[in-house]
C-alpha positions, 0 to 999 in steps of 0.5 A, a space after each residue: 654637105 651632110 655631116 657625119 652623124 656620129 661626129 655631129 653627135 659628139 660635138 653637140 653632146 659638149 653643148 650644155 645649157 644652150 640659151 633659148 630664145 626669149 619666149 617673147 621672141 618665140 611668140 613674136 616669130 609665130 605672130 608675124 607669120 600669122 596673117 590674122 595678127 594685128 598691130 595690137 597683138 604685136 604690141 601686147 607681146 612686146 609690152 611683156 618684156 620692158 627691156 626688149 621694148 626699150 631696144 625696139 624703140 631705140 633702134 626704131 629711132 635710129 638712122 638705119 630706119 630713118 625714123 625719129 620721134 617714135 615714142 610708143 610701140 604702137 607708133 613704131 609698129 605703124 611706121 616700121 611694120 611687123 617685119 622690121 619689129 621682128 627683125 629688131 627684136 630677134 637681132 637684140 635677142 641673138 646678141 644677148 644670147 651669146 655675150 662674152 669676148 670669145 677665145 684667142 683668135 676669135 674676137 666675138 665683137 669682130 664676129 658680130 660686126 661681120 654678121 651685121 655687115 652680111 645682114 646689111 648687105 643682104 638687106 640692101 641686095 633684097 631692096 635692089 631686087 625688089 624683094 618684099 621681105 627685106 627684113 627676112 634677108 637682114 635676119 638671115 644675114 645676121 644669123 648665118 654664121 651663128 654656128 661659130 659662136 656655138 663652137 666657140 662657146 661650147 667646143 672651145 678647144 676643138 674650135 681653137 684648133 680649127 682657128 689655128 689650122 685655118 691660120 697656119 694653112 691659109 684656108 677657109 675656116 669651114 675647111 678647117 672645121 671639117 678637118 679638125 672637128 669633122 663638122 662645119 659651123 653651117 651644120 651646127 648652126 642648122 642644129 641650133 635653128 632647129 632647137 630654136 624652131 626658127 622658120 625653114 627659110 632661115 635654116 636654109 640660109 644658115 646651112 646652104 649659104 656657102 653652096 646655095 645651089 644645093 638648097 632645095 627650098 629658099 635657095 634664093 635667100 641662101 644665094 643672097 646671103 652667099 653674095 652678102 657674105 662675100 661683100 662684107 668680107 671684101 670690105 673687111 667688115 669684122 672678122 668671121 674666123 679667117 681673112 679670106 674672100 671666097 669665090 662667087 658660086 656662079 649659080 648664086 647670080 641666077 638664083 637671086 636674079 641679080 644684075 651686075 650693075 645692081 650688085 656694084 651699086 650695092 657694093 659701093 653703098 655698103 660701107 655707109 649703110 654698115 655705119 648706120 647699122 653698127 650705130 643702131 644694132 651693135 651690142 656694147 662690149 661685155 666680158 
């Protein structure tokens, strides 16, 4: 699981001008984790970014959150809560950090649809499990494969070779990455999470979602993302670099305490929920 340090260093050295999360989002993440924070604190931070404020209000009024006639940040915070506002703000910022269409063989719009599919499935699984932090699961699902965008953006030649290798050998993109680049998108994603100073739970989900049993912390979230990824792939929601569906890691069921009946219900309901999410979150095409 651990990368070859020299190889990872070589890949990382190709990355210049890495986008940073907007300062508003960084402050928002810190604020939400502080139990002493108030709705007024959250409103003041969001008010500093009018563009983000508009996106929060638009998504707050979308079918995904089942709300309407929310016209002020104060109302949105009261109706949706801190975690949902964080989810909306971080989602919008991640999309905008990596605009563009992607390289041949990797349509970035299809990639974000896959990410939204995993985020939707993770949120629905968390709901079925009675998890308190369902928005945490959504965010983790959204960013679980963010290392692929980094490779596409900053190591495009090697990434293209990995995509070709995966297609020609009918193998998973993560295996192609290890063969061609010597590192995986999970490892690059963990590096990005550290650069962005994301909370440890998201870092674990990014790095361990292929093998949740290996996580020493937050393994339940990694297991949820592992299952959600397979669900989204099974429903062909977007594309993540290959068209294969992985086998379930047997430990994932125990780690997230998921019953088969709850899984099946979530799986059957996922396409309808995915449609709502795409209408709410999916970014407009950009070149």
